py3Dmol code that shows the C-alpha trace and the ligand (Angstrom):
import py3Dmol

protein = """\
ATOM      1  CA  MET A   1      -1.936  10.196 -16.503  1.00  0.00           C
ATOM      2  CA  ARG A   2      -5.010  12.319 -15.781  1.00  0.00           C
ATOM      3  CA  ASP A   3      -7.256   9.258 -15.538  1.00  0.00           C
ATOM      4  CA  PHE A   4      -5.193   7.958 -12.658  1.00  0.00           C
ATOM      5  CA  PHE A   5      -5.796  11.121 -10.648  1.00  0.00           C
ATOM      6  CA  THR A   6      -9.551  10.757 -11.063  1.00  0.00           C
ATOM      7  CA  LYS A   7      -9.299   7.458  -9.195  1.00  0.00           C
ATOM      8  CA  LEU A   8      -7.857   9.018  -6.030  1.00  0.00           C
ATOM      9  CA  TYR A   9      -9.818   8.712  -2.818  1.00  0.00           C
ATOM     10  CA  GLN A  10     -10.892  12.217  -1.819  1.00  0.00           C
ATOM     11  CA  ASN A  11     -11.649  12.119   1.891  1.00  0.00           C
ATOM     12  CA  THR A  12      -9.420  12.104   4.938  1.00  0.00           C
ATOM     13  CA  PHE A  13      -7.254   9.379   6.414  1.00  0.00           C
ATOM     14  CA  GLU A  14      -9.708   9.014   9.287  1.00  0.00           C
ATOM     15  CA  ASP A  15     -12.643   8.583   6.879  1.00  0.00           C
ATOM     16  CA  PHE A  16     -10.748   5.926   4.995  1.00  0.00           C
ATOM     17  CA  VAL A  17      -9.892   3.994   8.141  1.00  0.00           C
ATOM     18  CA  LEU A  18     -13.572   4.039   9.123  1.00  0.00           C
ATOM     19  CA  LEU A  19     -14.468   2.751   5.671  1.00  0.00           C
ATOM     20  CA  LEU A  20     -11.968  -0.098   6.005  1.00  0.00           C
ATOM     21  CA  GLU A  21     -13.354  -0.999   9.421  1.00  0.00           C
ATOM     22  CA  GLU A  22     -16.874  -1.052   8.037  1.00  0.00           C
ATOM     23  CA  ASN A  23     -15.787  -3.201   5.095  1.00  0.00           C
ATOM     24  CA  ILE A  24     -14.031  -5.674   7.394  1.00  0.00           C
ATOM     25  CA  LYS A  25     -17.103  -5.956   9.591  1.00  0.00           C
ATOM     26  CA  LYS A  26     -19.386  -6.448   6.591  1.00  0.00           C
ATOM     27  CA  ASN A  27     -16.992  -8.758   4.708  1.00  0.00           C
ATOM     28  CA  ILE A  28     -16.827  -6.382   1.770  1.00  0.00           C
ATOM     29  CA  LYS A  29     -13.868  -7.262  -0.406  1.00  0.00           C
ATOM     30  CA  THR A  30     -11.546  -4.277  -0.811  1.00  0.00           C
ATOM     31  CA  PHE A  31      -8.339  -3.822  -2.783  1.00  0.00           C
ATOM     32  CA  VAL A  32      -6.310  -0.771  -1.810  1.00  0.00           C
ATOM     33  CA  VAL A  33      -3.463   0.650  -3.875  1.00  0.00           C
ATOM     34  CA  THR A  34      -1.409   3.307  -2.106  1.00  0.00           C
ATOM     35  CA  ALA A  35      -0.231   5.646  -4.829  1.00  0.00           C
ATOM     36  CA  ASN A  36       3.099   7.392  -5.165  1.00  0.00           C
ATOM     37  CA  PRO A  37       4.440   9.129  -8.264  1.00  0.00           C
ATOM     38  CA  GLU A  38       6.099   5.774  -9.005  1.00  0.00           C
ATOM     39  CA  THR A  39       2.692   4.079  -9.109  1.00  0.00           C
ATOM     40  CA  PHE A  40       1.395   6.415 -11.794  1.00  0.00           C
ATOM     41  CA  MET A  41       4.653   6.357 -13.745  1.00  0.00           C
ATOM     42  CA  ILE A  42       4.527   2.561 -13.933  1.00  0.00           C
ATOM     43  CA  ALA A  43       0.897   2.743 -15.003  1.00  0.00           C
ATOM     44  CA  GLU A  44       1.905   5.156 -17.780  1.00  0.00           C
ATOM     45  CA  LYS A  45       4.355   2.598 -19.100  1.00  0.00           C
ATOM     46  CA  GLU A  46       2.451  -0.658 -18.556  1.00  0.00           C
ATOM     47  CA  THR A  47      -1.070  -1.130 -19.866  1.00  0.00           C
ATOM     48  CA  GLU A  48      -1.652  -4.080 -17.577  1.00  0.00           C
ATOM     49  CA  PHE A  49      -0.831  -1.977 -14.527  1.00  0.00           C
ATOM     50  CA  ALA A  50      -2.912   0.946 -15.813  1.00  0.00           C
ATOM     51  CA  ASN A  51      -5.905  -1.385 -16.098  1.00  0.00           C
ATOM     52  CA  LEU A  52      -5.361  -2.510 -12.525  1.00  0.00           C
ATOM     53  CA  ILE A  53      -5.352   1.113 -11.312  1.00  0.00           C
ATOM     54  CA  LEU A  54      -8.411   2.079 -13.346  1.00  0.00           C
ATOM     55  CA  ASP A  55     -10.446  -1.007 -12.458  1.00  0.00           C
ATOM     56  CA  GLU A  56     -13.495  -0.123 -10.375  1.00  0.00           C
ATOM     57  CA  LYS A  57     -12.528  -2.907  -7.978  1.00  0.00           C
ATOM     58  CA  THR A  58      -9.419  -0.940  -7.029  1.00  0.00           C
ATOM     59  CA  THR A  59      -9.429   1.851  -4.460  1.00  0.00           C
ATOM     60  CA  VAL A  60      -6.495   4.206  -4.956  1.00  0.00           C
ATOM     61  CA  VAL A  61      -5.361   6.346  -2.025  1.00  0.00           C
ATOM     62  CA  PRO A  62      -2.753   9.115  -2.119  1.00  0.00           C
ATOM     63  CA  ASP A  63       0.249   7.716  -0.260  1.00  0.00           C
ATOM     64  CA  GLY A  64       2.951  10.204  -1.199  1.00  0.00           C
ATOM     65  CA  ILE A  65       3.079  13.950  -0.748  1.00  0.00           C
ATOM     66  CA  GLY A  66       3.982  14.191  -4.451  1.00  0.00           C
ATOM     67  CA  ILE A  67       0.605  12.766  -5.377  1.00  0.00           C
ATOM     68  CA  VAL A  68      -1.333  14.916  -2.894  1.00  0.00           C
ATOM     69  CA  LYS A  69       0.311  18.184  -3.998  1.00  0.00           C
ATOM     70  CA  THR A  70       0.080  17.371  -7.701  1.00  0.00           C
ATOM     71  CA  ALA A  71      -3.566  16.369  -7.450  1.00  0.00           C
ATOM     72  CA  GLN A  72      -4.372  19.626  -5.667  1.00  0.00           C
ATOM     73  CA  MET A  73      -2.405  21.624  -8.238  1.00  0.00           C
ATOM     74  CA  LEU A  74      -4.403  19.981 -11.019  1.00  0.00           C
ATOM     75  CA  HIS A  75      -7.608  20.762  -9.100  1.00  0.00           C
ATOM     76  CA  TYR A  76      -8.513  17.242  -8.107  1.00  0.00           C
ATOM     77  CA  SER A  77     -10.127  17.013  -4.751  1.00  0.00           C
ATOM     78  CA  VAL A  78      -7.722  15.183  -2.429  1.00  0.00           C
ATOM     79  CA  SER A  79      -7.518  15.741   1.314  1.00  0.00           C
ATOM     80  CA  GLU A  80      -4.279  14.401   2.671  1.00  0.00           C
ATOM     81  CA  ARG A  81      -1.730  11.600   2.648  1.00  0.00           C
ATOM     82  CA  ILE A  82      -3.020   8.104   3.343  1.00  0.00           C
ATOM     83  CA  SER A  83       0.153   6.099   3.620  1.00  0.00           C
ATOM     84  CA  GLY A  84       0.531   2.343   3.326  1.00  0.00           C
ATOM     85  CA  ILE A  85       2.413   2.060   6.591  1.00  0.00           C
ATOM     86  CA  ASP A  86      -0.202   4.032   8.532  1.00  0.00           C
ATOM     87  CA  LEU A  87      -2.922   1.868   7.009  1.00  0.00           C
ATOM     88  CA  ALA A  88      -0.989  -1.276   7.939  1.00  0.00           C
ATOM     89  CA  TYR A  89      -0.891  -0.148  11.586  1.00  0.00           C
ATOM     90  CA  GLU A  90      -4.616   0.697  11.503  1.00  0.00           C
ATOM     91  CA  LEU A  91      -5.487  -2.672   9.992  1.00  0.00           C
ATOM     92  CA  LEU A  92      -3.570  -4.454  12.749  1.00  0.00           C
ATOM     93  CA  ARG A  93      -5.495  -2.397  15.315  1.00  0.00           C
ATOM     94  CA  ILE A  94      -8.900  -2.896  13.677  1.00  0.00           C
ATOM     95  CA  GLY A  95      -8.260  -6.596  13.213  1.00  0.00           C
ATOM     96  CA  ASN A  96      -7.275  -6.939  16.842  1.00  0.00           C
ATOM     97  CA  GLU A  97     -10.234  -4.957  18.176  1.00  0.00           C
ATOM     98  CA  ASN A  98     -12.711  -6.897  16.077  1.00  0.00           C
ATOM     99  CA  LYS A  99     -11.065 -10.295  16.562  1.00  0.00           C
ATOM    100  CA  LYS A 100     -10.486 -10.710  12.830  1.00  0.00           C
ATOM    101  CA  SER A 101      -7.868 -12.727  10.984  1.00  0.00           C
ATOM    102  CA  ILE A 102      -4.812 -11.761   8.971  1.00  0.00           C
ATOM    103  CA  TYR A 103      -2.262 -13.218   6.566  1.00  0.00           C
ATOM    104  CA  LEU A 104       1.166 -11.726   5.933  1.00  0.00           C
ATOM    105  CA  LEU A 105       3.101 -12.211   2.730  1.00  0.00           C
ATOM    106  CA  GLY A 106       6.426 -10.515   2.079  1.00  0.00           C
ATOM    107  CA  ALA A 107       9.742  -9.175   3.369  1.00  0.00           C
ATOM    108  CA  SER A 108      12.736 -11.220   4.506  1.00  0.00           C
ATOM    109  CA  GLU A 109      12.381 -14.303   6.723  1.00  0.00           C
ATOM    110  CA  GLU A 110      13.881 -12.403   9.666  1.00  0.00           C
ATOM    111  CA  VAL A 111      11.470  -9.489   9.290  1.00  0.00           C
ATOM    112  CA  LYS A 112       8.516 -11.812   8.755  1.00  0.00           C
ATOM    113  CA  GLU A 113       9.360 -13.677  11.980  1.00  0.00           C
ATOM    114  CA  LYS A 114       9.579 -10.385  13.880  1.00  0.00           C
ATOM    115  CA  MET A 115       6.146  -9.440  12.502  1.00  0.00           C
ATOM    116  CA  VAL A 116       4.748 -12.739  13.762  1.00  0.00           C
ATOM    117  CA  GLU A 117       6.186 -12.052  17.231  1.00  0.00           C
ATOM    118  CA  LYS A 118       4.832  -8.515  17.215  1.00  0.00           C
ATOM    119  CA  ILE A 119       1.342  -9.679  16.370  1.00  0.00           C
ATOM    120  CA  LYS A 120       1.448 -12.332  19.088  1.00  0.00           C
ATOM    121  CA  ASN A 121       2.590  -9.818  21.693  1.00  0.00           C
ATOM    122  CA  GLU A 122       0.832  -6.618  20.748  1.00  0.00           C
ATOM    123  CA  TYR A 123      -2.278  -7.742  18.870  1.00  0.00           C
ATOM    124  CA  PRO A 124      -3.302 -10.873  20.794  1.00  0.00           C
ATOM    125  CA  ASN A 125      -6.883 -10.925  19.492  1.00  0.00           C
ATOM    126  CA  LEU A 126      -5.812 -10.788  15.875  1.00  0.00           C
ATOM    127  CA  HIS A 127      -5.831 -14.304  14.487  1.00  0.00           C
ATOM    128  CA  LEU A 128      -2.687 -14.800  12.415  1.00  0.00           C
ATOM    129  CA  LYS A 129      -3.688 -17.386   9.834  1.00  0.00           C
ATOM    130  CA  GLY A 130      -0.257 -17.531   8.269  1.00  0.00           C
ATOM    131  CA  ALA A 131       2.873 -15.622   7.388  1.00  0.00           C
ATOM    132  CA  VAL A 132       5.397 -16.263   4.657  1.00  0.00           C
ATOM    133  CA  ASN A 133       8.451 -14.320   3.533  1.00  0.00           C
ATOM    134  CA  GLY A 134       8.511 -12.621   0.149  1.00  0.00           C
ATOM    135  CA  PHE A 135      11.406 -14.518  -1.341  1.00  0.00           C
ATOM    136  CA  GLY A 136       9.758 -17.854  -2.120  1.00  0.00           C
ATOM    137  CA  SER A 137       9.663 -18.809  -5.765  1.00  0.00           C
ATOM    138  CA  ASN A 138       5.972 -19.575  -6.114  1.00  0.00           C
ATOM    139  CA  LYS A 139       3.796 -16.765  -4.862  1.00  0.00           C
ATOM    140  CA  ASP A 140       0.776 -17.904  -6.857  1.00  0.00           C
ATOM    141  CA  LYS A 141       0.854 -21.177  -4.961  1.00  0.00           C
ATOM    142  CA  GLU A 142       1.015 -19.185  -1.738  1.00  0.00           C
ATOM    143  CA  PHE A 143      -2.031 -17.223  -2.783  1.00  0.00           C
ATOM    144  CA  ASN A 144      -3.915 -20.434  -3.483  1.00  0.00           C
ATOM    145  CA  LYS A 145      -3.221 -21.388   0.119  1.00  0.00           C
ATOM    146  CA  ILE A 146      -4.500 -18.016   1.326  1.00  0.00           C
ATOM    147  CA  LYS A 147      -7.717 -18.524  -0.639  1.00  0.00           C
ATOM    148  CA  LYS A 148      -8.548 -21.586   1.418  1.00  0.00           C
ATOM    149  CA  LEU A 149      -7.820 -19.814   4.711  1.00  0.00           C
ATOM    150  CA  LYS A 150     -10.134 -16.867   3.913  1.00  0.00           C
ATOM    151  CA  PRO A 151      -8.397 -14.248   6.108  1.00  0.00           C
ATOM    152  CA  ASP A 152     -10.064 -10.877   6.723  1.00  0.00           C
ATOM    153  CA  ILE A 153      -6.893  -8.883   6.089  1.00  0.00           C
ATOM    154  CA  ILE A 154      -4.126  -9.703   3.622  1.00  0.00           C
ATOM    155  CA  LEU A 155      -0.988  -7.559   3.785  1.00  0.00           C
ATOM    156  CA  VAL A 156       1.400  -8.041   0.878  1.00  0.00           C
ATOM    157  CA  ALA A 157       4.871  -6.514   1.263  1.00  0.00           C
ATOM    158  CA  LEU A 158       6.762  -7.198  -1.945  1.00  0.00           C
ATOM    159  CA  GLY A 159       7.232  -3.672  -3.288  1.00  0.00           C
ATOM    160  CA  ILE A 160       5.462  -2.000  -6.162  1.00  0.00           C
ATOM    161  CA  PRO A 161       4.292  -3.235  -8.698  1.00  0.00           C
ATOM    162  CA  ALA A 162       4.775  -6.925  -7.803  1.00  0.00           C
ATOM    163  CA  GLN A 163       2.501  -6.777  -4.749  1.00  0.00           C
ATOM    164  CA  GLU A 164      -0.378  -5.098  -6.601  1.00  0.00           C
ATOM    165  CA  LYS A 165      -0.097  -7.388  -9.626  1.00  0.00           C
ATOM    166  CA  LEU A 166      -0.126 -10.485  -7.445  1.00  0.00           C
ATOM    167  CA  ILE A 167      -3.198  -9.348  -5.499  1.00  0.00           C
ATOM    168  CA  TYR A 168      -5.042  -8.304  -8.652  1.00  0.00           C
ATOM    169  CA  LYS A 169      -4.353 -11.619 -10.361  1.00  0.00           C
ATOM    170  CA  HIS A 170      -6.077 -13.541  -7.568  1.00  0.00           C
ATOM    171  CA  LEU A 171      -8.638 -11.023  -6.346  1.00  0.00           C
ATOM    172  CA  ASP A 172     -11.632 -12.505  -8.147  1.00  0.00           C
ATOM    173  CA  ASP A 173     -11.127 -15.844  -6.399  1.00  0.00           C
ATOM    174  CA  PHE A 174     -11.782 -14.310  -2.986  1.00  0.00           C
ATOM    175  CA  GLU A 175     -15.154 -13.551  -1.509  1.00  0.00           C
ATOM    176  CA  LYS A 176     -13.917 -11.218   1.197  1.00  0.00           C
ATOM    177  CA  GLY A 177     -10.753  -9.605   2.504  1.00  0.00           C
ATOM    178  CA  ILE A 178      -8.987  -6.285   2.722  1.00  0.00           C
ATOM    179  CA  PHE A 179      -6.019  -6.552   0.356  1.00  0.00           C
ATOM    180  CA  ILE A 180      -3.243  -4.028   0.380  1.00  0.00           C
ATOM    181  CA  GLY A 181       0.322  -3.817  -0.868  1.00  0.00           C
ATOM    182  CA  VAL A 182       2.372  -2.208   1.871  1.00  0.00           C
ATOM    183  CA  GLY A 183       5.882  -2.018   0.351  1.00  0.00           C
ATOM    184  CA  GLY A 184       8.600  -1.799   2.978  1.00  0.00           C
ATOM    185  CA  SER A 185       6.172  -1.437   5.906  1.00  0.00           C
ATOM    186  CA  PHE A 186       7.036  -4.774   7.526  1.00  0.00           C
ATOM    187  CA  ASP A 187      10.676  -3.639   7.766  1.00  0.00           C
ATOM    188  CA  VAL A 188       9.564  -0.653   9.839  1.00  0.00           C
ATOM    189  CA  ILE A 189       6.722  -2.226  11.856  1.00  0.00           C
ATOM    190  CA  SER A 190       8.990  -5.127  12.832  1.00  0.00           C
ATOM    191  CA  GLY A 191      11.545  -2.637  14.107  1.00  0.00           C
ATOM    192  CA  ASN A 192      14.186  -3.619  11.548  1.00  0.00           C
ATOM    193  CA  LYS A 193      14.225  -0.186   9.954  1.00  0.00           C
ATOM    194  CA  LYS A 194      13.459   3.208  11.431  1.00  0.00           C
ATOM    195  CA  ARG A 195      10.671   5.313  10.010  1.00  0.00           C
ATOM    196  CA  ALA A 196      11.479   8.946   9.257  1.00  0.00           C
ATOM    197  CA  PRO A 197      11.224  11.160  12.351  1.00  0.00           C
ATOM    198  CA  LYS A 198       7.846  12.862  12.898  1.00  0.00           C
ATOM    199  CA  MET A 199       9.291  16.186  11.714  1.00  0.00           C
ATOM    200  CA  PHE A 200      10.066  14.697   8.279  1.00  0.00           C
ATOM    201  CA  GLN A 201       6.582  13.186   8.142  1.00  0.00           C
ATOM    202  CA  LYS A 202       4.940  16.498   9.041  1.00  0.00           C
ATOM    203  CA  LEU A 203       6.934  18.431   6.463  1.00  0.00           C
ATOM    204  CA  GLY A 204       6.057  15.852   3.806  1.00  0.00           C
ATOM    205  CA  ILE A 205       9.705  14.914   3.236  1.00  0.00           C
ATOM    206  CA  GLU A 206       9.651  11.307   4.414  1.00  0.00           C
ATOM    207  CA  TRP A 207      10.932  10.417   0.946  1.00  0.00           C
ATOM    208  CA  LEU A 208      14.034  12.556   1.570  1.00  0.00           C
ATOM    209  CA  TYR A 209      14.772  10.637   4.764  1.00  0.00           C
ATOM    210  CA  ARG A 210      14.548   7.351   2.877  1.00  0.00           C
ATOM    211  CA  LEU A 211      16.883   8.699   0.187  1.00  0.00           C
ATOM    212  CA  LEU A 212      19.434   9.835   2.760  1.00  0.00           C
ATOM    213  CA  LYS A 213      19.265   6.510   4.599  1.00  0.00           C
ATOM    214  CA  GLU A 214      19.330   4.397   1.454  1.00  0.00           C
ATOM    215  CA  PRO A 215      21.225   6.272  -1.285  1.00  0.00           C
ATOM    216  CA  LYS A 216      20.771   3.317  -3.641  1.00  0.00           C
ATOM    217  CA  ARG A 217      17.194   4.519  -4.017  1.00  0.00           C
ATOM    218  CA  ILE A 218      18.362   7.595  -5.953  1.00  0.00           C
ATOM    219  CA  LYS A 219      18.175   5.963  -9.394  1.00  0.00           C
ATOM    220  CA  ARG A 220      14.645   4.738  -8.694  1.00  0.00           C
ATOM    221  CA  PHE A 221      13.766   8.204  -7.371  1.00  0.00           C
ATOM    222  CA  TYR A 222      15.054   9.898 -10.514  1.00  0.00           C
ATOM    223  CA  HIS A 223      13.231   7.554 -12.886  1.00  0.00           C
ATOM    224  CA  ASN A 224       9.936   7.951 -11.109  1.00  0.00           C
ATOM    225  CA  ASN A 225       9.722  11.138  -9.106  1.00  0.00           C
ATOM    226  CA  VAL A 226      11.889  13.533 -11.106  1.00  0.00           C
ATOM    227  CA  LYS A 227      10.409  12.405 -14.420  1.00  0.00           C
ATOM    228  CA  PHE A 228       6.957  12.609 -12.851  1.00  0.00           C
ATOM    229  CA  VAL A 229       7.487  16.324 -12.133  1.00  0.00           C
ATOM    230  CA  PHE A 230       8.374  16.974 -15.778  1.00  0.00           C
ATOM    231  CA  LYS A 231       5.363  15.012 -16.967  1.00  0.00           C
ATOM    232  CA  ILE A 232       3.042  16.980 -14.723  1.00  0.00           C
ATOM    233  CA  ARG A 233       4.536  20.283 -15.881  1.00  0.00           C
ATOM    234  CA  LYS A 234       3.655  19.298 -19.445  1.00  0.00           C
ATOM    235  CA  ILE A 235       0.078  18.449 -18.434  1.00  0.00           C
ATOM    236  CA  LYS A 236      -0.223  21.784 -16.656  1.00  0.00           C
ATOM    237  CA  LYS A 237       0.985  23.700 -19.741  1.00  0.00           C
ATOM    238  CA  VAL A 238      -1.549  21.967 -21.987  1.00  0.00           C
ATOM    239  CA  ARG A 239      -4.470  22.905 -19.735  1.00  0.00           C
TER     240      ARG A 239
END
"""
ligand_1 = """\
25
LIG
N 10.612 -7.897 -1.025
C 10.189 -9.207 -0.990
N 10.451 -10.017 -2.043
C 11.123 -9.594 -3.135
C 11.552 -8.238 -3.182
C 11.263 -7.412 -2.098
O 9.565 -9.624 -0.014
O 11.333 -10.385 -4.054
C 10.298 -7.031 0.118
C 11.499 -6.338 0.727
O 12.130 -7.193 1.664
C 10.833 -5.131 1.372
C 9.647 -4.845 0.444
O 9.480 -6.007 -0.335
O 10.363 -5.467 2.644
C 9.832 -3.681 -0.510
O 10.261 -2.613 0.163
P 10.585 -1.208 -0.506
O 11.147 -0.394 0.601
O 11.377 -1.350 -1.758
O 9.141 -0.727 -0.919
P 8.537 0.734 -0.959
O 8.009 0.975 0.406
O 9.640 1.651 -1.387
O 7.465 0.583 -1.983
"""
view = py3Dmol.view(width=600, height=400)
view.addModel(protein, "pdb")
view.setStyle({"model": 0}, {"cartoon": {"style": "trace"}})
view.addModel(ligand_1, "xyz")
view.setStyle({"model": 1}, {"stick": {}})
view.zoomTo()
view.show()
């Protein structure tokens, strides 16, 4: 578990956005994993996923408040939350301002279509090279298509860990691109779901809002977040 914390990006959200902009401009391939307690819990259980997290090709940013607070408690230098959804919005902005291209993979057909409309209307200089929903049976085939199109930004919204595994499997075949798994972000950006009110975001309890809105998440929350707390308590005792 400790190894995963050493991978966390240490600077601010603003610094990271500047880094992404620089990488897009210079065609530097970048794979971003936005980490929640769930991310590290999966990596604890699955060697393949742990390797993906620890790979030097992977940049891990602290998405959830649970990761930020725990990292600080364990004396790792971490500044603040860098959430997948905020990064998705920034990438749309950067892509638009720099007339770059994008490919969207994930979410339902309805949400995907709304994303396409949104990009057309609000990010007119962003070249949408393609968009496909996340429920097709052959995502590897889809990725082979993306390879040929060489987009600058690739947003994958399939949920963790499927989105990260898919990106990682194909990453070496790309020469450039900012790759990021953005979970349920398309649902919110498209307007299909509401994001937690600003107050929840500020207090670091966005997760609570999602639990209240979608109680079916409770099991997933218990298995990842609650168990994560116990795991960290053990680590802290050993120190
Ligand atoms: N999804 C998908 N294909 C699948 C399963 C899920 O495209 O086979 C999408 C789903 O529609 C949603 C996203 O993946 O938009 C996962 O969202 P979730 O809220 O579970 O992710 P989180 O933000 O919690 O990581």
